[in-house]
C-alpha positions in Angstrom: 104.2 60.3 97.2 103.8 63.5 96.3 108.1 65.3 97.0 108.3 67.4 100.0 107.8 71.1 100.1 111.4 72.5 99.6 112.1 75.6 102.8 113.1 79.1 100.8 115.0 81.5 102.0 114.2 84.6 103.1 115.1 88.2 104.1 113.6 90.2 106.1 113.9 93.4 108.3 111.4 94.4 110.4 110.9 96.3 113.3 114.8 97.6 112.1 116.7 93.8 112.7 117.9 91.6 109.8 116.2 88.6 109.1 116.7 85.8 107.6 115.2 82.4 107.2 114.4 78.9 105.8 110.5 78.9 105.3 108.1 76.9 103.9 106.8 79.0 100.2 103.5 78.4 101.6 103.7 79.9 104.8 101.8 83.2 106.0 103.5 86.5 106.4 101.7 86.8 110.3 102.7 83.0 110.6 106.3 83.7 110.4 106.1 86.8 112.7 104.3 85.3 115.4 106.2 81.6 115.4 109.5 82.3 113.2 110.1 86.0 114.6 108.5 85.7 118.0 106.6 88.8 117.6 103.2 88.1 119.2 101.4 91.3 119.0 100.6 90.6 115.7 97.4 89.1 115.8 95.9 86.8 113.9 92.3 87.3 113.6 89.4 86.1 110.6 91.9 84.8 108.3 90.5 86.5 105.6 91.8 90.2 106.1 88.2 91.3 106.7 88.9 91.8 110.1 91.9 94.2 110.8 93.4 92.7 113.0 96.6 91.2 111.9 98.0 94.8 110.3 101.7 95.4 109.8 103.2 98.2 107.6 105.6 96.0 104.7 107.9 98.6 102.8 105.3 102.2 104.7 102.4 100.8 104.1 99.7 98.8 106.1 98.6 95.8 104.6 96.8 92.5 106.5 99.7 89.6 106.8 97.4 87.3 107.4 96.5 86.6 103.7 99.8 87.8 102.3 102.6 84.9 102.2 106.1 85.3 104.3 108.0 84.9 100.8 105.9 88.7 99.5 108.1 90.4 102.1 111.7 88.7 101.2 113.9 92.2 100.7 111.2 93.8 102.3 111.2 95.6 105.4 108.3 95.7 107.8 107.3 96.8 111.0 105.3 95.3 113.7 103.3 97.1 116.7 106.3 96.0 118.5 107.8 99.2 117.1 106.4 101.0 118.3 107.7 101.3 120.7 110.3 103.7 121.8 113.9 103.7 123.9 111.6 106.3 126.6 109.0 103.9 126.8 105.8 104.0 124.9 104.6 105.5 121.4 102.5 108.1 121.6 99.5 106.1 119.9 99.8 103.4 122.5 99.7 106.3 125.8 96.5 108.1 124.0 95.4 104.2 123.3 95.6 104.2 127.0 94.8 107.6 127.8 91.5 107.6 126.6 90.8 103.5 126.9 90.9 103.2 122.7 91.1 99.5 123.5 88.5 97.0 125.8 89.6 93.8 125.2 92.8 94.3 123.5 92.1 91.9 120.6 92.3 95.1 117.8 94.6 97.0 119.1 97.8 96.1 117.9 95.9 96.1 113.5 94.7 99.6 115.2 97.6 101.0 116.3 99.5 100.5 112.6 97.2 101.4 111.3 96.5 105.1 112.9 100.4 105.3 113.3 100.2 104.8 109.0 97.7 107.4 109.1 99.6 109.8 111.5 102.3 109.4 109.3 100.7 110.6 106.3 98.4 113.3 107.2 100.4 114.0 110.9 96.5 116.2 111.9 94.1 114.0 110.4 90.3 115.6 111.1 87.4 112.9 113.1 86.0 111.4 108.9 90.4 110.8 108.3 90.5 109.4 111.1 87.3 106.9 110.1 88.6 106.5 106.8 92.0 106.0 108.0 91.1 103.3 110.8 88.0 101.7 108.2 89.9 98.6 107.5 90.2 97.4 111.2 87.2 96.2 113.3 86.3 96.4 116.8 83.6 94.7 118.4 84.3 96.2 122.0 84.8 99.6 121.9 82.0 101.8 119.7 85.3 103.0 118.4 84.9 107.2 119.4 87.2 106.1 121.8 89.7 104.9 119.4 89.0 108.0 117.4 89.6 110.0 120.7 92.9 108.2 121.2 94.4 109.0 117.8 93.5 112.5 117.9 94.8 113.1 121.1 98.0 111.3 119.4 98.6 113.4 116.6 98.0 117.2 118.9 100.9 115.2 121.0 102.7 113.5 117.8 102.8 117.8 116.4 103.5 119.0 120.0 106.9 116.6 119.7 107.6 118.2 116.7 107.0 121.8 117.5 109.0 121.5 120.7 111.4 118.3 120.7 110.1 116.9 124.2 108.7 113.8 124.8 104.9 114.1 125.8 102.4 112.1 126.6 99.4 111.9 124.9 97.7 114.1 127.3 99.4 116.8 127.0 99.1 119.9 125.2 100.7 122.2 123.3 
């Protein structure tokens, strides 16, 4: 009879909170996030990294958590879609997706938001082409992407307004 797989202890910081867990070494990162931490905003779509529904940030960079092992995140900082929420409400990206109809069924939305967040962190004023490139690793079967691009553009403007004025804004307010 084969030996039982021994659990491995990992420590991660997720959305600013530290967690330690003993897990199976073969557990996928997306399963760890959803099952061990109860953060179900990260979706499991294709299990092949094609769709991007499971996109999170690992040490500030987007990864598809369905093809990464949880043990690979040991000692790392993760951000999931739940980490976007602010004390005063939704992140401007979340607001913009709602106001500009950047979602329909919502399945791709968490990954789309995380890829868009990363894009805006790296490029606060992206062109339409840069937005399209920034979300290229995420598949949406419902929207046709036009409203998603509009939403990311609106969020960029809202975030720029916040930086300029120091005041929170909704995605529809203009500077």
